[in-house]
N, C-alpha and C positions, 0 to 999 in steps of 0.2 A: 665350242664354249664354255664360258664358264662365266663368273660371281661377276668376275671382271665383264663381263657383257654384256649383264643384269643395267647393275650399276652407269655403264655408258650411255643405256638408256635412258635411265632417266633425269626428268627435267631437273635445272638445279635446283627452283624450290619444291622438291618431290621431298620427305618428310619417309626417307628410309635409311637404312644401317648397313652396313657389311655384315656383320655381327648378326645379323638379322637374316642372312642369307645361308643358305649349305645344298647346292647340288650333289645330288648320287647322281649312279647311273638312270632311274628310269623315273625317280619322283623329284625333282625341289621343291625346298623345304621354305616360305618366308613365314617370320612370324610378325605378328602385328601386335606393337605392348608398347609399351616408353618410349622406345627410341624408333620406329618405325607404324606407319596406319595403313591398315587394309586398302585405301581405297588408292595409296601410291602406289603399291606393289600389283593395283588389279591395272592400273592404269600402265606401269610396263607393260603388262602383261600385253594389251593390249595396242601393245603399240611396236612389239615385236611382234606379235602374232606365231605363227607357226614356225619364227628362226630363233623361237626360247629354247636355251636347254635342254626341257626335257616338255613330253606333250603332256603331262600328268605334275599338278600344282598341289602341296598339302599350303591351303594357308595356315597358319599355328595362333589363336589365338592365345594369348594370357593375360589374363580379368583375373587371375586368382593370386597368381604369387607375387607380392608387393616388393622384395630385398631387391633391392637393387645391387647386391652383389650377382641374382641372375637377371640383369633384365634384357638382355640383348641372350639369343633362342641357343647360342654358340656357349653360354653361359652354365645351359642344363641340357644342352645335347647336341649330338656330333654323328656324324658320319664317315666313315673311316672303311674306304674297297665296301663289306657284304655285311658289316659291321657294326649296329647301329649303336650310340653311347649314351647311357641317361645317367643323370648326376640323378644319387639315391633318394636325398630329400628331397626333388619335386615332383619325384612319382609318387608324395602322399597327397590323400584326397584334398585337402585343405589347398594344393599348387598345383594342381594337375590342370596344363596346358589342352587346349581342345582343336580339331582340323575341319576347315571345308578342304575338300576335294573336287575340286576346277579341270576338266575334260580339254584337250582343244579337238576339235568336233572336223575339224578341216577350213573352217568358216569363222568360228569363233570360238567362245571359252562357254562351259557350259560347267555351272554345279552339280554335278557327280553324287556327293553325298557329302552331310553337314554333321555340325557337333559330332564328330567321331574323338572319343581318350585318345592322346597323341602314343598313348605306350603302346594301346588296343591295335589302332591303326597301324602301326611298325609293325607289328608282329605279326598281322596279318600278311604283311610283301614278304619279298623275298630275303629283306635283313634276316640278319637274328642280334639280335634285342644283347645286351650286357647291361648289370648297373654298375655304376664307380661311387667310392664316397667323397672323390674330387676328381675336378677333371684333367690336376697335374696328372691324371694317371693315365690319360689318353693316349697320350706317347708310348708307356707300356706296352696297351693295345698294337702297337704297331714291332714291339719289339718282340710280343710272343700272341700267342695265341691258345686258344679254348679247345681244341678241334687238330685231333693228331690221324695217323694216322700205325697201326702194329702190327706184325706176324706175328702169327705163333710157331711156335719151336718144333711142329708136328716132324721134318726132318734132320733137326738138331744134331752135329754132330764135330768132332773136330775135323779144320781143314788143312792138309799139309798144305795145301800151294798156299791159303794165304798167308799162312805159319809163317812163310819163310822170310819175310819181312816185317812179320805184325808180334814183339816179341810177349807183347800180353796173353798172347799164344800156347796153351802148353795141353801136351797127352797127357791123362791123367789114367790110374791103375783102376779103368770100371770098366765093365759090357757097355757095348752101346747102346741096349735098352734102358738101363739107370743110368745111363748119360741123359739119355732125352728122357724122363719121366722125372729125373732132376729141375732140368731144362723145364718143361712142361709144367711145373710148380710154381718156382719160380718168376716165369714169367705169368702167374695166373695169380699171383700174389700181390705182383705189381701194380697191373691189369684192376684188381681189385681198388686198389689202394688209388690209384688215377679217378677213379669213376665216383667212390664217395668221396673224393674232394671236388668232386664239381663238371672233370675232365670230359668231355665226347672223344667217343674213341669210334675208328674204324678199325673193324679187326678184322682181316684178312685169314684164310687159312692157307695151309701150305704142307700139304701132300705128301709123302714121303717119297711118292713118284717123279717129282721132278729135279729129285737128286741134286737141292741148295741146302747145304749144312748151314750156311750166314745167311740166312734168308732172315731170322730174327733182328738184322741189322738194316732196315731200311732205307737210313738217311742214307745213305750213301750212294744210290742210285739215281733218287731224285729229289729235288726242292719244288716249294709253291712260294709266289713273292701275288702279292697284291697289287692291285690296281695302284690305289697311294704308295707303295713304295718305289716301283718301275715303270708307272705308266699305263701297262697294260697288265690284267688277268693272268700267270705268265706258269707254266711249268715245265720243267726243266730236270733234262735226264743223261746221266751222266757214264765217260767211257769209268771202268773199276783193270783196277790191272788183274786179279787172279782173272783168271777163264774163266774160273771152275764156278765164280758168281755170277757172271754177265745174264745166266741163265733166269737168274732171281728179276728180272727187270720182263714179267709176264704182259701180253698183252691185254686180258680182264683185271690186272689189277690198275694200265694205267686205264684202263677202261674207265672201270671205278673209284678215281682218285677224278677222276673229267665227272662223273655224274654228281660225286660229293659239290665240286664248282666248278663251273663252264669256266675254266683254263681256257682264253680264246688268243693265246703265243703259246708257241713252241719252240725251243728253245735244245733240240737235239745234238748234244756233242756224241752221243756214242760213236761215229765214224771215225771220231780220235786214237779210237783203241786197237786201229787195223793198219795196215804196212812195215813200211821196214823199218819206221821209226816214230814211235805209238807213244803216246801221251795221253797224263791218266788225273781226271780233279774228282776226286771220291765224295760228290756230295759235302753235305756239310758233317762229314769228316773230315774233310780237307781243308772246306774251308768255315770257317768259327766268324758268323756276319754282326756284324750291329748298324739292325737293319733302320736303326732311328738316323741316326749321323751316316749313313754309309761308308762303310769300313766292312775290307774282308780281311780275314788273317790270316793269312795261307803260311804254315811249316810246310817248306819245302823239302822233298821227299821224292822216290821212286812213284809215287802214288800222290803227289803235289808237284806236278810239272811246270814251270814258270811261264812259258808262254800261250798254256793255256787258259793258268790264274789270269792271264794279260787280259787278255781275250774277254773273256768272263765278264770285268770289271765293265771292260770299255759296251758290251751287247746289254747288260743289266744298270748301267751309272756307279758305281762302287768306284772308291778307292783301292786301290791293292797297300797293304801294306805286308810285308811280303819278307820269312827273316829265317834262320838254320837252328838246328833245337837237337839236341841228343838225350840219351836218357844214360842211367848211370855205370852204364857197358863201353858206352860210346859209339851205342848204333845210333845212326838216324832217328828222330821218331816219325813215325808211320805216316803220324795219322794227326792234323792242329788237336781237333777236340777231348784226343787226350790228355792234351797238358794246359788248356787254357779252354774260358768260356763266358761270352758276353754275355749279362741279363740287363734290365730294363735298366737299377740302379748300380748294379758292381760289374768286376772284374777280376775273375780267378784268372790267375798266369801259376807258370812252375819256371819262375823267373832265372835259376838255376840252369834249365837246361840250356836254354841260350850264350851257346859258350863266348861270342863274340860280344864284350864290352858294349863296342856302338850299337850292336844291334840292340842288343838287351837293356840300355838305358833309350834306345828311339820306342821299342814296344812298351814300357812304361810311360813313359812322354806319351802317346801317342795314346793310350786309355787312361789316363788322368784326364787329357786336354781336350776328352770328349766326357765330363762331368761324371764318369764310374769311379765310385769306391775301391782299390783296387787288393785284393789278398793274393798275395802271396805263397805259392806252395814248393815244400820241395819236390825231391825226385823222389826219393820216397814215398809222398802224400801223392804224385805222379802215380806212382806202378800202384796205389791202392786206388785209382781211382777218381780223385777228386779235381783231377782237370773236366772228369766226365760227367759233368751234373746239367741239367737245360730248368731255364726258368718256363714256365710257362700261367695263363691264365685261368681263372675257373669264370664259369657261368657268371658269377656276382662282379667281375673283374677283379678280382683278386688275387696276388702274383705266388704262385706255388713253385716253391723250389725242388726238385727232382732230384735223387743222389742214389746210391747202393747202400745199403747198411753195411758194407766196409767205409768205403769212402766221407758217409757220416761219421763213423768214430774216427776212423783217420786223422779228421780235420782240426778235432780236437778242442778244448773246452770254450779258450777264445775264441776262435774263427767259429763257431757253431753261434755262441753271443753276438759276434757281427751278422752275421745271417737272419738271426734274430729280427734283427731295424731293422732289415734291407727289404725283406717277403714278410707275404701274411702268413703262409703256408709255407711245415715242408713236407714231405711226400718221402720216403726211405724205406727200399725193399731188400729183401739179401737175397742177391743171386749170382749167387758163390760159382758151381757150375759156369753161367754164362759166361761168367767173366772170366775165368780160369783156365777154359775148354773152346769158348768161341773167341776171347783177346779182345771183347767189347763191354761198354758197362750199360748205365739206362739212357745215358741218352744216345748211346747208339742206335737201342733197339725204338728209340721216337724220331718219324718224321713229321713232322709242322702240316698240319694246311693250314695256309692263309688266304 
């Protein structure tokens, strides 16, 4: 059931506009204002009775905001999955909207609450509220999230099994204790910087006895996807090439993720790492996702195999864009997210690393076709983790670019200036131990929760 079903039930003379209707999982919002009338909405509700999309309806009254640019409900308010987006100017006291709530009792609609401020009403629901200064930013809500999961590096160490094809990982002349303490301090610095800018963090401890030295990089073994992105709220679990990393997928962490948001669909690909012909797809390390345009970028390697990437895209409704890339020594780039990143308005890519001219042109064309400002970086900048960045959003709907201090410096003044026009805020933290020993940057340390 959807908005289409509501509009189909409207009489030809009904004073209703589809842009005044928003259907979420539990509540349907119907605005009465310049283009729609409450009597028409109530008539449709009575006609549809128990077949209405939801059994809770919020009639939103717009009596104060007379600006024609905000005449429709969707001009000032939108629901995307479990996130409610409000236009900031529409929250001012002299522009507020008010709600009358109706519940289906089994044989009729009952007025259960009335004259509640819309923001207060939504804040008291299961929806998470954010405000933006332009509804144009709603698209960035789909590409980015303000809630993430991070795993503390309590058992951090050099992992020789993972370093076989991760050329970013190196042994250093320090004791295990010194390495671990340095990693903890670096992690704490990034964690604090993200919290200060308004990013919500689910923090997971990782005691040493788990023997998972790379657990600080959780994005390699799971990803989450909202209903608006893939049709159902989905948790995906991934097969990983290094056997030593598979223990990171602890049952209690999976349960914690499920507790944050009730994902009703599980895509479990772990079985593919077994057998005589294993396949691997290491989460958003292997895949850089354009969630708005449904494009999945995959740099093919031993950790990112084509058949499994193809299957993932078919399951999730994405278009696969696969290519090959190498580092300065000619070795395959092991993870896509060390050479490129896609934000709501920009795309960073190490085009130098794509040796095949046709593949390079095709990749750049795809990024530009989807409306991104393309920022090309060199192989040297890739080695400094300039590709391993991530755009998040904060509680106010502002875009936040996250990078390591090493990467931010390596971008140079020109690219830093370009980012200043593409995002609202930049957060960077110095994580040299995690980068050099673990072979991963800030993007690897962040698992997004959609």
